[in-house]
C-alpha positions as a Markdown table, in Angstrom:
| # | Residue | x | y | z |
|---|---|---|---|---|
| 1 | Met | 0.0 | 0.0 | 0.0 |
| 2 | Asp | 1.3 | 3.4 | -0.9 |
| 3 | Asp | 0.1 | 7.0 | -0.1 |
| 4 | Leu | -2.6 | 6.9 | -2.7 |
| 5 | Asp | -4.1 | 3.8 | -1.3 |
| 6 | Arg | -4.1 | 5.2 | 2.2 |
| 7 | Asn | -5.7 | 8.4 | 0.9 |
| 8 | Ile | -8.4 | 6.4 | -0.8 |
| 9 | Leu | -9.1 | 4.5 | 2.4 |
| 10 | Ala | -9.2 | 7.7 | 4.4 |
| 11 | Leu | -11.7 | 9.4 | 2.1 |
| 12 | Leu | -13.9 | 6.2 | 1.9 |
| 13 | Gly | -13.6 | 5.8 | 5.7 |
| 14 | Ala | -15.1 | 9.3 | 6.1 |
| 15 | Asp | -17.8 | 8.8 | 3.4 |
| 16 | Ala | -18.1 | 5.4 | 1.7 |
| 17 | Arg | -20.8 | 6.9 | -0.6 |
| 18 | Leu | -18.3 | 9.0 | -2.6 |
| 19 | Ser | -18.4 | 8.3 | -6.3 |
| 20 | Val | -15.3 | 7.1 | -8.2 |
| 21 | Ala | -15.4 | 10.4 | -10.1 |
| 22 | Thr | -15.5 | 12.5 | -6.9 |
| 23 | Leu | -12.7 | 10.4 | -5.3 |
| 24 | Ala | -10.5 | 10.8 | -8.5 |
| 25 | Arg | -11.1 | 14.6 | -8.5 |
| 26 | Arg | -10.2 | 15.0 | -4.8 |
| 27 | Leu | -7.1 | 12.9 | -5.2 |
| 28 | Lys | -6.1 | 14.5 | -8.5 |
| 29 | Val | -5.8 | 11.2 | -10.3 |
| 30 | Ala | -7.4 | 9.8 | -13.4 |
| 31 | Arg | -10.8 | 8.0 | -12.9 |
| 32 | Ser | -9.4 | 4.8 | -14.5 |
| 33 | Thr | -6.4 | 4.9 | -12.1 |
| 34 | Leu | -8.7 | 5.2 | -9.1 |
| 35 | Gln | -11.0 | 2.4 | -10.4 |
| 36 | Ala | -8.0 | 0.1 | -10.8 |
| 37 | Arg | -6.8 | 0.9 | -7.3 |
| 38 | Leu | -10.2 | 0.2 | -5.8 |
| 39 | Glu | -10.4 | -3.1 | -7.6 |
| 40 | Arg | -7.0 | -4.1 | -6.3 |
| 41 | Leu | -7.9 | -3.0 | -2.8 |
| 42 | Glu | -11.1 | -5.1 | -3.0 |
| 43 | Thr | -9.6 | -8.2 | -4.5 |
| 44 | Ser | -6.6 | -8.2 | -2.1 |
| 45 | Gly | -9.1 | -8.0 | 0.9 |
| 46 | Val | -8.0 | -4.6 | 2.1 |
| 47 | Ile | -11.5 | -3.3 | 1.4 |
| 48 | Ala | -13.8 | -6.1 | 2.6 |
| 49 | Gly | -17.0 | -4.4 | 1.5 |
| 50 | Tyr | -19.3 | -1.4 | 1.6 |
| 51 | Thr | -22.1 | -1.5 | 4.0 |
| 52 | Leu | -24.9 | 0.4 | 5.7 |
| 53 | Arg | -24.5 | 1.0 | 9.4 |
| 54 | Leu | -27.7 | 1.8 | 11.2 |
| 55 | Gly | -27.6 | 4.5 | 13.8 |
| 56 | Glu | -28.5 | 3.7 | 17.3 |
| 57 | Ser | -31.9 | 5.5 | 17.1 |
| 58 | Ala | -32.9 | 3.3 | 14.2 |
| 59 | Arg | -32.0 | 0.2 | 16.2 |
| 60 | Gly | -33.7 | 1.4 | 19.4 |
| 61 | Ile | -30.4 | 1.5 | 21.3 |
| 62 | Arg | -30.2 | 4.1 | 24.0 |
| 63 | Leu | -27.7 | 2.6 | 26.5 |
| 64 | Arg | -24.3 | 1.0 | 26.1 |
| 65 | Ala | -22.0 | -0.7 | 28.5 |
| 66 | Thr | -18.8 | -2.7 | 28.7 |
| 67 | Met | -18.5 | -5.6 | 31.1 |
| 68 | Leu | -15.0 | -6.7 | 32.0 |
| 69 | Ile | -14.9 | -10.4 | 33.2 |
| 70 | Ser | -12.3 | -12.6 | 34.9 |
| 71 | Thr | -12.9 | -16.3 | 34.4 |
| 72 | Glu | -11.7 | -19.7 | 35.4 |
| 73 | Gln | -9.7 | -20.6 | 32.3 |
| 74 | Arg | -11.3 | -24.0 | 31.8 |
| 75 | Ser | -14.8 | -22.4 | 31.7 |
| 76 | Leu | -13.9 | -19.8 | 29.0 |
| 77 | Pro | -15.2 | -21.8 | 26.0 |
| 78 | Ala | -18.6 | -22.5 | 27.6 |
| 79 | Leu | -18.8 | -18.8 | 28.7 |
| 80 | Leu | -18.1 | -17.6 | 25.2 |
| 81 | Ser | -20.8 | -19.9 | 23.8 |
| 82 | Arg | -23.4 | -18.7 | 26.4 |
| 83 | Leu | -22.7 | -15.1 | 25.7 |
| 84 | Lys | -23.8 | -15.6 | 22.1 |
| 85 | Thr | -27.3 | -16.3 | 23.3 |
| 86 | Thr | -27.7 | -12.9 | 25.0 |
| 87 | Pro | -29.2 | -10.5 | 22.4 |
| 88 | Glu | -27.8 | -7.4 | 24.1 |
| 89 | Val | -24.3 | -8.7 | 23.6 |
| 90 | Glu | -22.8 | -7.0 | 20.5 |
| 91 | Arg | -19.1 | -7.9 | 20.7 |
| 92 | Val | -17.0 | -10.2 | 22.8 |
| 93 | Leu | -13.2 | -9.8 | 23.0 |
| 94 | Thr | -10.7 | -11.9 | 24.9 |
| 95 | Cys | -8.0 | -9.9 | 26.6 |
| 96 | Ala | -4.6 | -10.1 | 28.2 |
| 97 | Gly | -4.3 | -8.5 | 31.6 |
| 98 | Arg | -6.4 | -8.2 | 34.7 |
| 99 | Phe | -9.6 | -9.3 | 32.9 |
| 100 | Asp | -10.0 | -12.2 | 30.5 |
| 101 | Val | -13.0 | -11.1 | 28.5 |
| 102 | Met | -14.5 | -7.8 | 27.5 |
| 103 | Val | -18.2 | -7.8 | 26.6 |
| 104 | Gln | -19.8 | -4.9 | 24.8 |
| 105 | Leu | -23.5 | -4.6 | 25.3 |
| 106 | Ala | -26.3 | -2.4 | 23.9 |
| 107 | Ala | -29.8 | -2.1 | 25.3 |
| 108 | Ala | -33.0 | -0.1 | 24.7 |
| 109 | Asp | -33.3 | 1.0 | 28.4 |
| 110 | Pro | -31.8 | 0.5 | 31.8 |
| 111 | Ala | -34.1 | -2.4 | 32.7 |
| 112 | Ala | -33.0 | -4.4 | 29.6 |
| 113 | Leu | -29.3 | -3.6 | 30.4 |
| 114 | Asp | -29.7 | -4.6 | 34.0 |
| 115 | His | -31.4 | -7.9 | 33.0 |
| 116 | Ala | -28.6 | -8.7 | 30.5 |
| 117 | Leu | -25.9 | -7.9 | 33.0 |
| 118 | Gly | -27.6 | -10.1 | 35.6 |
| 119 | Gln | -27.8 | -13.0 | 33.2 |
| 120 | Ile | -24.2 | -12.7 | 32.4 |
| 121 | Ala | -23.0 | -12.3 | 36.0 |
| 122 | Ala | -24.9 | -15.5 | 36.9 |
| 123 | Leu | -23.0 | -17.6 | 34.3 |
| 124 | Pro | -20.7 | -20.3 | 35.8 |
| 125 | Gly | -17.0 | -19.7 | 35.7 |
| 126 | Ile | -17.0 | -16.0 | 36.3 |
| 127 | Thr | -14.7 | -15.0 | 39.2 |
| 128 | Gln | -15.0 | -11.3 | 38.9 |
| 129 | Ala | -16.9 | -8.7 | 36.8 |
| 130 | Glu | -16.9 | -5.0 | 36.5 |
| 131 | Thr | -19.3 | -3.0 | 34.4 |
| 132 | Leu | -18.7 | 0.4 | 32.7 |
| 133 | Val | -21.8 | 2.3 | 31.5 |
| 134 | His | -21.0 | 4.5 | 28.5 |
| 135 | Leu | -22.0 | 8.1 | 28.8 |
| 136 | Ala | -20.9 | 9.7 | 25.5 |
| 137 | Thr | -18.9 | 8.8 | 22.4 |
| 138 | Arg | -16.1 | 11.3 | 21.9 |
| 139 | Leu | -14.3 | 9.5 | 19.0 |
| 140 | Asp | -15.3 | 6.6 | 16.9 |
| 141 | Arg | -13.0 | 5.6 | 14.0 |
| 142 | Thr | -15.0 | 2.5 | 13.3 |
| 143 | Ala | -18.0 | 4.4 | 12.1 |
């Protein structure tokens, strides 16, 4: 990847709806050059796809939290499997450090979040858990 590729990715990251003509004009390259670069980035897997991301209001999400969990190591596979059945769980990451698992949750209201956190806390193999309720997003480079 060179500077042109990185600039293409930066512009598409900011607005994936930009047309090839607009991208070429902003980057001061020929449209055919830009199209070839996009095709190469797509076929090499650098660009995995273009998608629609619904906003939280469209999904009814009003509350987010992160739950940090320490587990008995032998129970980790079963715990990960059980977390998949909780609809409020959006993402599960394993970690190195004080906690073994980080669970990101999204719920429509405090009662739904409380219920989900209670279900998770009751799962066997959890030795410690801490929950962080999100107040505001200040930076999101994944959007």
